[in-house]
N, CA, C and O atoms as a GROMACS GRO file, in nm:
protein
  340
    1UNK      N    1  -5.415  -2.595  30.016
    1UNK     CA    2  -5.385  -2.466  30.073
    1UNK      C    3  -5.353  -2.371  29.959
    1UNK      O    4  -5.281  -2.407  29.866
    2UNK      N    5  -5.405  -2.253  29.966
    2UNK     CA    6  -5.378  -2.152  29.865
    2UNK      C    7  -5.295  -2.039  29.922
    2UNK      O    8  -5.317  -1.996  30.035
    3UNK      N    9  -5.200  -1.990  29.844
    3UNK     CA   10  -5.116  -1.878  29.885
    3UNK      C   11  -5.142  -1.760  29.793
    3UNK      O   12  -5.157  -1.778  29.672
    4UNK      N   13  -5.148  -1.640  29.850
    4UNK     CA   14  -5.167  -1.521  29.770
    4UNK      C   15  -5.195  -1.401  29.857
    4UNK      O   16  -5.197  -1.413  29.980
    5UNK      N   17  -5.216  -1.288  29.797
    5UNK     CA   18  -5.243  -1.164  29.870
    5UNK      C   19  -5.393  -1.138  29.875
    5UNK      O   20  -5.454  -1.152  29.982
    6UNK      N   21  -5.454  -1.101  29.764
    6UNK     CA   22  -5.597  -1.074  29.762
    6UNK      C   23  -5.680  -1.200  29.740
    6UNK      O   24  -5.796  -1.208  29.782
    7UNK      N   25  -5.620  -1.298  29.674
    7UNK     CA   26  -5.682  -1.428  29.649
    7UNK      C   27  -5.568  -1.525  29.626
    7UNK      O   28  -5.457  -1.483  29.595
    8UNK      N   29  -5.593  -1.652  29.639
    8UNK     CA   30  -5.485  -1.748  29.616
    8UNK      C   31  -5.434  -1.741  29.472
    8UNK      O   32  -5.512  -1.740  29.377
    9UNK      N   33  -5.302  -1.737  29.458
    9UNK     CA   34  -5.240  -1.740  29.326
    9UNK      C   35  -5.156  -1.866  29.308
    9UNK      O   36  -5.110  -1.894  29.198
   10UNK      N   37  -5.135  -1.941  29.415
   10UNK     CA   38  -5.063  -2.068  29.409
   10UNK      C   39  -5.130  -2.165  29.505
   10UNK      O   40  -5.146  -2.134  29.623
   11UNK      N   41  -5.167  -2.281  29.454
   11UNK     CA   42  -5.236  -2.383  29.535
   11UNK      C   43  -5.148  -2.507  29.548
   11UNK      O   44  -5.079  -2.545  29.453
   12UNK      N   45  -5.152  -2.569  29.665
   12UNK     CA   46  -5.083  -2.696  29.684
   12UNK      C   47  -5.161  -2.778  29.786
   12UNK      O   48  -5.214  -2.724  29.883
   13UNK      N   49  -5.168  -2.906  29.764
   13UNK     CA   50  -5.242  -2.992  29.857
   13UNK      C   51  -5.176  -3.128  29.868
   13UNK      O   52  -5.102  -3.170  29.778
   14UNK      N   53  -5.201  -3.196  29.977
   14UNK     CA   54  -5.141  -3.328  29.997
   14UNK      C   55  -5.226  -3.435  29.932
   14UNK      O   56  -5.345  -3.416  29.905
   15UNK      N   57  -5.164  -3.548  29.906
   15UNK     CA   58  -5.236  -3.662  29.850
   15UNK      C   59  -5.330  -3.715  29.957
   15UNK      O   60  -5.289  -3.742  30.069
   16UNK      N   61  -5.457  -3.729  29.920
   16UNK     CA   62  -5.554  -3.774  30.020
   16UNK      C   63  -5.624  -3.904  29.983
   16UNK      O   64  -5.702  -3.957  30.062
   17UNK      N   65  -5.597  -3.956  29.864
   17UNK     CA   66  -5.660  -4.081  29.822
   17UNK      C   67  -5.559  -4.166  29.746
   17UNK      O   68  -5.464  -4.114  29.688
   18UNK      N   69  -5.581  -4.295  29.745
   18UNK     CA   70  -5.501  -4.385  29.664
   18UNK      C   71  -5.363  -4.411  29.718
   18UNK      O   72  -5.321  -4.353  29.818
   19UNK      N   73  -5.294  -4.500  29.650
   19UNK     CA   74  -5.158  -4.536  29.686
   19UNK      C   75  -5.064  -4.497  29.574
   19UNK      O   76  -5.104  -4.488  29.458
   20UNK      N   77  -4.939  -4.475  29.608
   20UNK     CA   78  -4.838  -4.446  29.507
   20UNK      C   79  -4.855  -4.310  29.444
   20UNK      O   80  -4.909  -4.218  29.504
   21UNK      N   81  -4.806  -4.299  29.320
   21UNK     CA   82  -4.810  -4.171  29.250
   21UNK      C   83  -4.952  -4.127  29.221
   21UNK      O   84  -5.036  -4.205  29.177
   22UNK      N   85  -4.976  -4.003  29.246
   22UNK     CA   86  -5.100  -3.939  29.206
   22UNK      C   87  -5.062  -3.802  29.154
   22UNK      O   88  -4.990  -3.728  29.219
   23UNK      N   89  -5.111  -3.769  29.037
   23UNK     CA   90  -5.074  -3.640  28.978
   23UNK      C   91  -5.105  -3.525  29.072
   23UNK      O   92  -5.202  -3.529  29.148
   24UNK      N   93  -5.022  -3.424  29.064
   24UNK     CA   94  -5.048  -3.298  29.133
   24UNK      C   95  -5.112  -3.204  29.032
   24UNK      O   96  -5.084  -3.211  28.913
   25UNK      N   97  -5.197  -3.115  29.081
   25UNK     CA   98  -5.252  -3.009  28.998
   25UNK      C   99  -5.187  -2.881  29.046
   25UNK      O  100  -5.213  -2.835  29.157
   26UNK      N  101  -5.103  -2.823  28.962
   26UNK     CA  102  -5.029  -2.702  28.995
   26UNK      C  103  -5.085  -2.591  28.909
   26UNK      O  104  -5.083  -2.599  28.786
   27UNK      N  105  -5.135  -2.485  28.973
   27UNK     CA  106  -5.200  -2.376  28.900
   27UNK      C  107  -5.131  -2.244  28.930
   27UNK      O  108  -5.104  -2.211  29.046
   28UNK      N  109  -5.103  -2.168  28.826
   28UNK     CA  110  -5.040  -2.038  28.838
   28UNK      C  111  -5.134  -1.932  28.781
   28UNK      O  112  -5.194  -1.952  28.676
   29UNK      N  113  -5.147  -1.820  28.852
   29UNK     CA  114  -5.231  -1.710  28.806
   29UNK      C  115  -5.151  -1.620  28.713
   29UNK      O  116  -5.039  -1.579  28.744
   30UNK      N  117  -5.209  -1.589  28.599
   30UNK     CA  118  -5.150  -1.497  28.503
   30UNK      C  119  -5.224  -1.363  28.510
   30UNK      O  120  -5.342  -1.359  28.543
   31UNK      N  121  -5.154  -1.256  28.480
   31UNK     CA  122  -5.215  -1.123  28.489
   31UNK      C  123  -5.304  -1.091  28.370
   31UNK      O  124  -5.389  -1.002  28.378
   32UNK      N  125  -5.286  -1.164  28.259
   32UNK     CA  126  -5.374  -1.143  28.144
   32UNK      C  127  -5.382  -1.271  28.061
   32UNK      O  128  -5.305  -1.365  28.081
   33UNK      N  129  -5.476  -1.273  27.969
   33UNK     CA  130  -5.501  -1.392  27.889
   33UNK      C  131  -5.386  -1.422  27.793
   33UNK      O  132  -5.362  -1.538  27.759
   34UNK      N  133  -5.316  -1.319  27.750
   34UNK     CA  134  -5.202  -1.341  27.661
   34UNK      C  135  -5.094  -1.424  27.731
   34UNK      O  136  -5.027  -1.504  27.666
   35UNK      N  137  -5.076  -1.405  27.860
   35UNK     CA  138  -4.978  -1.485  27.934
   35UNK      C  139  -5.022  -1.631  27.945
   35UNK      O  140  -4.938  -1.721  27.943
   36UNK      N  141  -5.151  -1.654  27.958
   36UNK     CA  142  -5.200  -1.793  27.956
   36UNK      C  143  -5.167  -1.856  27.822
   36UNK      O  144  -5.120  -1.970  27.817
   37UNK      N  145  -5.192  -1.784  27.714
   37UNK     CA  146  -5.161  -1.834  27.580
   37UNK      C  147  -5.011  -1.860  27.564
   37UNK      O  148  -4.970  -1.960  27.505
   38UNK      N  149  -4.928  -1.768  27.617
   38UNK     CA  150  -4.782  -1.784  27.609
   38UNK      C  151  -4.735  -1.905  27.690
   38UNK      O  152  -4.649  -1.980  27.644
   39UNK      N  153  -4.792  -1.925  27.809
   39UNK     CA  154  -4.761  -2.043  27.890
   39UNK      C  155  -4.791  -2.170  27.810
   39UNK      O  156  -4.709  -2.261  27.802
   40UNK      N  157  -4.909  -2.174  27.751
   40UNK     CA  158  -4.953  -2.292  27.676
   40UNK      C  159  -4.858  -2.319  27.559
   40UNK      O  160  -4.816  -2.433  27.539
   41UNK      N  161  -4.826  -2.217  27.482
   41UNK     CA  162  -4.737  -2.234  27.367
   41UNK      C  163  -4.599  -2.281  27.411
   41UNK      O  164  -4.541  -2.370  27.348
   42UNK      N  165  -4.546  -2.223  27.518
   42UNK     CA  166  -4.414  -2.263  27.568
   42UNK      C  167  -4.415  -2.406  27.619
   42UNK      O  168  -4.322  -2.483  27.593
   43UNK      N  169  -4.520  -2.442  27.691
   43UNK     CA  170  -4.529  -2.578  27.745
   43UNK      C  171  -4.538  -2.681  27.633
   43UNK      O  172  -4.470  -2.783  27.637
   44UNK      N  173  -4.622  -2.655  27.534
   44UNK     CA  174  -4.637  -2.748  27.422
   44UNK      C  175  -4.507  -2.754  27.343
   44UNK      O  176  -4.466  -2.861  27.298
   45UNK      N  177  -4.442  -2.640  27.326
   45UNK     CA  178  -4.314  -2.635  27.256
   45UNK      C  179  -4.205  -2.714  27.327
   45UNK      O  180  -4.112  -2.764  27.264
   46UNK      N  181  -4.218  -2.727  27.460
   46UNK     CA  182  -4.121  -2.803  27.539
   46UNK      C  183  -4.160  -2.950  27.552
   46UNK      O  184  -4.092  -3.027  27.620
   47UNK      N  185  -4.270  -2.990  27.487
   47UNK     CA  186  -4.309  -3.130  27.487
   47UNK      C  187  -4.418  -3.171  27.583
   47UNK      O  188  -4.444  -3.290  27.599
   48UNK      N  189  -4.483  -3.075  27.649
   48UNK     CA  190  -4.593  -3.109  27.740
   48UNK      C  191  -4.712  -3.163  27.661
   48UNK      O  192  -4.732  -3.127  27.545
   49UNK      N  193  -4.789  -3.248  27.725
   49UNK     CA  194  -4.909  -3.303  27.664
   49UNK      C  195  -5.026  -3.206  27.683
   49UNK      O  196  -5.043  -3.152  27.792
   50UNK      N  197  -5.105  -3.185  27.580
   50UNK     CA  198  -5.222  -3.098  27.590
   50UNK      C  199  -5.330  -3.170  27.670
   50UNK      O  200  -5.370  -3.281  27.636
   51UNK      N  201  -5.377  -3.105  27.776
   51UNK     CA  202  -5.494  -3.154  27.849
   51UNK      C  203  -5.617  -3.073  27.808
   51UNK      O  204  -5.720  -3.130  27.771
   52UNK      N  205  -5.606  -2.939  27.815
   52UNK     CA  206  -5.715  -2.850  27.775
   52UNK      C  207  -5.654  -2.723  27.718
   52UNK      O  208  -5.578  -2.654  27.786
   53UNK      N  209  -5.686  -2.693  27.594
   53UNK     CA  210  -5.636  -2.572  27.529
   53UNK      C  211  -5.692  -2.448  27.598
   53UNK      O  212  -5.795  -2.456  27.666
   54UNK      N  213  -5.627  -2.333  27.580
   54UNK     CA  214  -5.675  -2.210  27.644
   54UNK      C  215  -5.816  -2.174  27.598
   54UNK      O  216  -5.846  -2.175  27.478
   55UNK      N  217  -5.901  -2.143  27.693
   55UNK     CA  218  -6.037  -2.096  27.661
   55UNK      C  219  -6.103  -2.047  27.790
   55UNK      O  220  -6.056  -2.073  27.900
   56UNK      N  221  -6.213  -1.975  27.772
   56UNK     CA  222  -6.297  -1.933  27.885
   56UNK      C  223  -6.371  -2.056  27.935
   56UNK      O  224  -6.419  -2.137  27.856
   57UNK      N  225  -6.378  -2.070  28.065
   57UNK     CA  226  -6.445  -2.183  28.130
   57UNK      C  227  -6.557  -2.131  28.220
   57UNK      O  228  -6.539  -2.118  28.341
   58UNK      N  229  -6.672  -2.101  28.161
   58UNK     CA  230  -6.782  -2.041  28.239
   58UNK      C  231  -6.836  -2.134  28.347
   58UNK      O  232  -6.905  -2.088  28.438
   59UNK      N  233  -6.806  -2.263  28.338
   59UNK     CA  234  -6.849  -2.355  28.443
   59UNK      C  235  -6.778  -2.325  28.576
   59UNK      O  236  -6.826  -2.365  28.682
   60UNK      N  237  -6.664  -2.254  28.570
   60UNK     CA  238  -6.594  -2.211  28.692
   60UNK      C  239  -6.641  -2.071  28.733
   60UNK      O  240  -6.686  -2.051  28.845
   61UNK      N  241  -6.630  -1.975  28.642
   61UNK     CA  242  -6.688  -1.841  28.656
   61UNK      C  243  -6.673  -1.770  28.522
   61UNK      O  244  -6.591  -1.812  28.440
   62UNK      N  245  -6.749  -1.663  28.497
   62UNK     CA  246  -6.754  -1.602  28.363
   62UNK      C  247  -6.620  -1.555  28.306
   62UNK      O  248  -6.604  -1.551  28.184
   63UNK      N  249  -6.524  -1.518  28.392
   63UNK     CA  250  -6.396  -1.466  28.343
   63UNK      C  251  -6.281  -1.565  28.358
   63UNK      O  252  -6.165  -1.527  28.341
   64UNK      N  253  -6.309  -1.690  28.390
   64UNK     CA  254  -6.205  -1.791  28.410
   64UNK      C  255  -6.149  -1.832  28.274
   64UNK      O  256  -6.217  -1.896  28.195
   65UNK      N  257  -6.024  -1.793  28.248
   65UNK     CA  258  -5.957  -1.827  28.122
   65UNK      C  259  -5.836  -1.910  28.158
   65UNK      O  260  -5.742  -1.860  28.220
   66UNK      N  261  -5.836  -2.036  28.118
   66UNK     CA  262  -5.727  -2.124  28.159
   66UNK      C  263  -5.683  -2.221  28.052
   66UNK      O  264  -5.754  -2.247  27.955
   67UNK      N  265  -5.563  -2.273  28.073
   67UNK     CA  266  -5.505  -2.376  27.988
   67UNK      C  267  -5.438  -2.479  28.078
   67UNK      O  268  -5.380  -2.444  28.180
   68UNK      N  269  -5.447  -2.607  28.039
   68UNK     CA  270  -5.394  -2.716  28.120
   68UNK      C  271  -5.304  -2.805  28.034
   68UNK      O  272  -5.338  -2.838  27.921
   69UNK      N  273  -5.190  -2.843  28.089
   69UNK     CA  274  -5.099  -2.936  28.022
   69UNK      C  275  -5.053  -3.041  28.124
   69UNK      O  276  -5.064  -3.021  28.244
   70UNK      N  277  -5.001  -3.152  28.073
   70UNK     CA  278  -4.941  -3.254  28.159
   70UNK      C  279  -4.790  -3.244  28.140
   70UNK      O  280  -4.741  -3.254  28.027
   71UNK      N  281  -4.717  -3.225  28.250
   71UNK     CA  282  -4.572  -3.214  28.242
   71UNK      C  283  -4.508  -3.353  28.228
   71UNK      O  284  -4.578  -3.454  28.240
   72UNK      N  285  -4.377  -3.359  28.203
   72UNK     CA  286  -4.312  -3.489  28.182
   72UNK      C  287  -4.322  -3.584  28.302
   72UNK      O  288  -4.308  -3.706  28.286
   73UNK      N  289  -4.345  -3.531  28.422
   73UNK     CA  290  -4.361  -3.615  28.541
   73UNK      C  291  -4.504  -3.663  28.560
   73UNK      O  292  -4.532  -3.740  28.652
   74UNK      N  293  -4.595  -3.619  28.473
   74UNK     CA  294  -4.734  -3.662  28.481
   74UNK      C  295  -4.826  -3.570  28.558
   74UNK      O  296  -4.941  -3.605  28.586
   75UNK      N  297  -4.778  -3.451  28.594
   75UNK     CA  298  -4.859  -3.356  28.671
   75UNK      C  299  -4.941  -3.266  28.579
   75UNK      O  300  -4.901  -3.236  28.467
   76UNK      N  301  -5.055  -3.224  28.629
   76UNK     CA  302  -5.146  -3.133  28.559
   76UNK      C  303  -5.104  -2.991  28.596
   76UNK      O  304  -5.116  -2.951  28.712
   77UNK      N  305  -5.056  -2.915  28.500
   77UNK     CA  306  -5.010  -2.778  28.525
   77UNK      C  307  -5.103  -2.683  28.450
   77UNK      O  308  -5.131  -2.702  28.331
   78UNK      N  309  -5.150  -2.582  28.521
   78UNK     CA  310  -5.248  -2.487  28.467
   78UNK      C  311  -5.200  -2.345  28.479
   78UNK      O  312  -5.135  -2.308  28.577
   79UNK      N  313  -5.233  -2.265  28.381
   79UNK     CA  314  -5.220  -2.119  28.392
   79UNK      C  315  -5.360  -2.064  28.379
   79UNK      O  316  -5.438  -2.110  28.295
   80UNK      N  317  -5.391  -1.965  28.461
   80UNK     CA  318  -5.527  -1.911  28.465
   80UNK      C  319  -5.526  -1.759  28.480
   80UNK      O  320  -5.442  -1.703  28.550
   81UNK      N  321  -5.619  -1.695  28.414
   81UNK     CA  322  -5.644  -1.552  28.431
   81UNK      C  323  -5.789  -1.536  28.473
   81UNK      O  324  -5.879  -1.595  28.413
   82UNK      N  325  -5.812  -1.456  28.575
   82UNK     CA  326  -5.948  -1.433  28.625
   82UNK      C  327  -6.008  -1.303  28.574
   82UNK      O  328  -6.115  -1.262  28.619
   83UNK      N  329  -5.941  -1.237  28.479
   83UNK     CA  330  -5.988  -1.108  28.427
   83UNK      C  331  -6.056  -1.126  28.293
   83UNK      O  332  -6.022  -1.215  28.215
   84UNK      N  333  -6.152  -1.042  28.266
   84UNK     CA  334  -6.213  -1.043  28.132
   84UNK      C  335  -6.119  -0.972  28.037
   84UNK      O  336  -6.062  -0.868  28.069
   85UNK      N  337  -6.104  -1.028  27.923
   85UNK     CA  338  -6.017  -0.976  27.815
   85UNK      C  339  -5.898  -0.914  27.869
   85UNK      O  340  -5.814  -0.865  27.794
   0.00000   0.00000   0.00000
């Protein structure tokens, strides 16, 4: 399920496969790419594991700029900006 005004800015879903712990993918929308970079730097500075460094991901769409880290509980946390530059 996605929550937001014009488009989803926060997504959450239930576990649908497997038993026991399964990582959650938590994604937050940033208003610009600098905030994605700041999220990534702060997360890494706090000890998060790097999953994917900030970059444009054209496989999603031309302006998809995101960074992914694994938090101490094992969850995949993402910050994303959908704007060009």
